[in-house]
C-alpha positions in Angstrom: 0.0 0.0 0.0 1.2 3.5 -0.8 0.7 6.7 1.1 -0.3 9.5 -1.3 -0.7 13.2 -1.2 -3.4 14.9 -3.3 -3.5 18.7 -3.9 -7.0 19.8 -4.9 -8.1 23.2 -6.0 -11.7 23.8 -5.1 -14.3 26.5 -5.2 -14.4 28.2 -1.8 -18.1 27.4 -1.1 -20.1 26.0 1.8 -20.2 22.1 1.8 -17.3 21.5 -0.5 -15.1 20.0 2.3 -18.0 17.6 3.2 -18.4 16.5 -0.5 -14.7 15.8 -0.9 -14.2 14.0 2.4 -17.4 11.9 1.9 -16.0 10.7 -1.4 -13.1 9.2 0.4 -15.2 7.7 3.2 -17.7 6.1 0.7 -14.8 4.2 -0.7 -13.6 3.0 2.7 -10.5 5.2 2.5 -9.2 6.7 5.7 -7.8 10.3 5.4 -4.6 10.6 7.5 -4.2 14.3 7.2 -6.4 17.1 5.7 -5.4 20.7 5.3 -7.5 23.4 3.7 -6.5 27.1 3.1 -7.5 29.9 0.8 -5.3 30.6 -2.2 -4.3 34.0 -3.5 -6.9 33.7 -6.2 -10.3 34.9 -4.9 -12.9 32.2 -4.4 -10.6 29.3 -4.5 -9.1 27.1 -1.8 -6.5 24.4 -1.8 -7.0 21.0 0.0 -4.0 18.9 0.8 -5.1 15.3 1.6 -2.8 12.5 2.8 -4.2 8.9 2.6 -3.0 5.4 2.1 -4.6 3.2 -0.5 -3.9 0.7 -3.3 -3.2 1.9 -6.8 -6.5 1.0 -8.3 -8.7 2.6 -5.6 -6.4 5.7 -5.5 -6.8 6.1 -9.3 -10.6 5.8 -8.9 -10.7 8.5 -6.2 -8.5 10.7 -8.4 -10.9 10.5 -11.4 -14.0 10.9 -9.2 -12.6 14.0 -7.5 -12.1 15.5 -11.0 -15.8 15.0 -11.7 -17.1 17.0 -8.7 -18.6 20.3 -9.8 -16.6 22.4 -7.2 -13.2 20.8 -7.9 -11.1 22.8 -10.4 -7.9 20.8 -10.4 -6.4 17.6 -8.8 -2.7 16.8 -8.6 -0.8 14.0 -7.1 2.1 15.5 -5.1 3.8 12.4 -3.7 3.6 8.6 -3.5 5.6 6.7 -0.8 5.6 3.0 -0.1 4.6 2.3 3.5 
């Protein structure tokens, strides 16, 4: 299993954090660390999420995050074998 770090740019709106975190929980994935902060661009926030999951499920989460209406960009920052 690999620990991964996703950086996600989202609209700074009510309920976005709940939508993103519930996507992980619905797939049985435990978030190890979650940080959210506003960016310099008005109306956008960056979420940094650390989690451990197998390749197939992590790829599924990556694609499903990109389909959420309030998500503007998803990037994989790091992968580490644990």
